[in-house]
C-alpha positions in Angstrom: 104.0 116.9 107.9 104.2 113.9 105.7 106.3 114.0 102.5 105.5 112.3 99.2 107.8 111.5 96.2 105.8 111.5 93.0 107.3 110.8 89.5 105.6 111.9 86.4 104.2 114.9 88.2 104.2 117.5 85.4 100.7 116.6 84.1 97.8 114.1 84.2 97.5 111.8 87.2 100.8 113.0 88.7 99.8 116.6 88.7 96.4 115.8 90.1 98.0 113.7 92.9 100.3 116.6 93.9 97.2 118.8 94.4 95.4 116.0 96.2 98.3 115.5 98.6 98.5 119.3 99.1 94.9 119.3 100.1 95.7 116.7 102.7 98.6 118.6 104.1 101.3 116.4 102.5 104.3 118.1 100.9 105.3 116.9 97.5 108.6 116.4 95.7 107.5 116.0 92.1 109.6 114.5 89.4 109.4 115.4 85.7 111.3 114.3 82.6 113.3 117.3 81.2 112.1 116.5 77.7 108.4 116.5 78.7 106.5 119.3 76.9 104.4 120.1 80.0 105.5 123.0 82.2 106.4 121.5 85.7 105.8 124.8 87.3 102.1 124.5 86.4 102.0 121.7 89.0 103.9 123.8 91.6 101.5 126.7 91.1 98.5 124.4 91.3 99.8 123.1 94.6 100.5 126.5 96.0 97.0 127.6 95.0 95.6 125.2 97.6 98.1 126.2 100.2 100.5 123.2 99.7 104.2 122.8 99.3 105.7 121.3 96.1 109.3 121.1 94.9 109.5 120.1 91.2 112.7 118.3 90.2 114.0 116.9 86.9 114.5 113.2 86.9 115.0 110.5 84.3 113.7 107.2 85.8 116.0 105.2 83.5 119.0 106.5 85.5 119.6 104.9 88.9 121.8 107.8 89.9 119.2 110.4 89.0 116.4 108.5 90.9 118.6 108.2 94.0 119.4 111.9 93.9 115.7 112.6 93.5 114.9 110.7 96.6 117.6 112.5 98.4 116.0 115.8 97.6 113.1 115.0 99.8 115.4 114.4 102.7 117.4 117.5 102.0 114.4 119.8 101.7 111.9 118.2 104.2 114.0 115.9 106.3 111.9 112.8 105.7 110.1 110.6 103.1 106.8 108.9 103.9 105.2 108.0 100.5 106.5 107.1 97.1 104.4 107.0 93.9 105.8 105.6 90.7 103.7 107.3 88.1 106.2 108.2 85.3 105.3 106.4 82.1 106.0 106.2 78.4 103.4 105.3 75.8 104.3 104.6 72.2 102.5 102.6 69.5 104.5 100.0 67.6 103.2 96.9 65.7 104.9 93.7 66.9 106.2 92.8 63.5 107.9 96.2 63.2 109.0 96.7 66.7 112.8 97.1 67.2 114.5 95.8 70.3 115.4 99.3 71.2 111.7 100.3 71.4 110.9 97.2 73.6 113.8 98.0 76.0 113.0 101.7 76.2 109.4 101.0 77.2 110.3 98.5 79.9 113.1 100.7 81.1 110.7 103.5 81.9 107.4 101.8 82.7 108.6 98.8 84.7 112.3 99.2 85.7 111.6 102.8 86.4 109.1 101.7 89.0 111.7 99.4 90.6 114.3 102.2 90.7 111.8 104.6 92.3 110.8 102.1 95.0 114.5 101.0 95.6 115.6 104.6 96.2 112.6 105.4 98.3 113.0 102.2 100.4 116.5 103.3 101.3 115.3 106.5 102.9 111.6 106.0 103.8 110.6 106.0 107.4 109.1 102.7 108.7 105.3 102.8 108.3 105.4 104.5 104.9 103.6 103.5 101.7 104.3 103.1 98.0 102.0 103.0 95.0 102.8 102.3 91.3 100.5 103.2 88.4 99.8 100.3 86.1 97.2 100.4 83.3 94.1 98.5 82.2 96.1 97.8 79.0 98.3 95.0 80.2 97.1 95.1 83.8 93.8 93.6 82.6 93.4 93.7 78.8 95.7 93.3 75.8 96.2 96.2 73.4 97.2 95.7 69.8 100.2 97.7 68.6 101.3 98.1 72.3 102.7 94.7 73.3 105.8 96.4 74.9 103.5 98.8 76.9 101.2 96.0 78.0 104.0 93.8 79.1 105.5 96.6 81.2 102.2 97.5 82.8 101.4 93.8 83.4 104.6 93.5 85.4 103.9 96.4 87.7 101.4 94.5 90.0 103.8 91.6 90.4 106.6 94.0 91.3 104.3 95.6 93.9 103.3 92.3 95.4 106.9 91.3 95.9 107.9 94.7 97.3 104.9 94.5 99.7 106.2 91.3 101.1 109.8 92.4 101.3 109.0 95.7 103.1 106.2 94.4 105.4 108.6 93.9 108.3 109.1 97.6 108.2 105.4 98.2 108.0 105.8 99.8 104.6 102.9 99.0 102.3 103.0 98.8 98.6 100.1 98.6 96.1 99.3 99.1 92.4 96.6 101.1 90.9 95.2 100.0 87.5 93.4 103.0 85.9 90.9 102.4 83.1 90.4 105.0 80.4 91.4 108.3 82.0 91.5 111.6 80.1 95.1 112.7 80.4 97.6 114.2 77.9 98.8 110.7 77.3 95.4 109.2 76.4 94.6 112.3 74.3 97.5 111.5 72.0 95.8 110.3 68.9 99.1 108.9 67.4 100.1 106.7 70.3 96.8 106.3 72.2 93.1 106.7 71.6 92.9 110.5 71.1 89.9 112.7 71.8 87.6 110.9 69.4 88.7 107.5 70.5 88.0 108.4 74.1 84.5 109.6 73.3 83.7 106.4 71.4 85.1 104.2 74.2 83.0 106.0 76.8 79.9 104.3 75.3 81.2 100.9 76.4 81.9 102.0 80.0 79.0 101.3 82.5 79.3 104.8 83.9 79.2 106.2 80.4 82.3 108.3 80.7 86.0 108.1 80.9 87.7 108.9 84.2 89.4 112.1 85.4 93.0 112.3 86.8 91.7 113.6 90.1 89.7 110.4 90.6 92.8 108.2 90.3 94.7 110.7 92.4 92.3 110.4 95.3 92.6 106.6 95.2 96.4 106.8 95.4 96.1 109.3 98.2 93.8 106.8 100.1 96.2 103.9 99.5 99.1 105.8 101.0 97.1 107.1 103.9 96.5 105.5 107.3 92.9 104.8 106.2 94.4 102.0 104.1 96.7 100.7 106.9 95.7 97.0 106.3 95.9 97.1 102.5 99.2 95.9 100.9 100.2 93.9 97.9 97.0 94.7 96.0 96.2 95.9 92.5 93.1 98.1 92.6 91.2 98.6 89.3 89.5 102.0 88.8 87.7 101.9 85.5 84.1 102.9 85.8 83.0 99.3 85.6 84.6 98.6 82.2 86.2 95.3 83.1 83.1 93.8 84.9 80.5 94.8 82.3 78.3 92.1 80.6 79.7 91.4 77.1 77.8 92.9 74.2 
């Protein structure tokens, strides 16, 4: 049985991924931030409902020690680690002229350095032939986003980090890729203060060729594919999943 480490697993894409892995017979060690309002056991119950195994663990990805201990949980519980998915993320709106250095550093510490910490800990324990995926965003990964320069900068850095990790771990046949989701209906995007909110998502859907925003399970299945043997020759790539938004004809 393969074992996956997934951060940000209490809701949204992370929760959907835990279920998708369970459906493929992959055990999950899911990380959640203790201050997250979402119940981590909802993920565990969803995984158990499809016959899978999921161990939810608190982890703050800004702490190297906590991330290392998180990776060790997979070894202690299941005896191996095959996949690592860096999905934990922070989203806060802040105009550039009002942004404090602390806001900038906090965002990068979670959304970019947190990815590095997750991959670093996983690489120390992952079996050769494993796979890693980090979740970027269309904001920063492709487009800019006003009032979110810190978020866009962090998410823009994720594909570059993944390319470098892919090259460094290739001798061990460990692959690393980034996923760039478009507009996906998650608790994060439904936050009308820091993101688009329900009304904003509905309005944005009109500009997407498929005429809808995406679902967490659609991104989850892409991540599951990228870590599977079906993607054995794909590494160092940044895959956009956005319903055609970034390739549409202007106007």
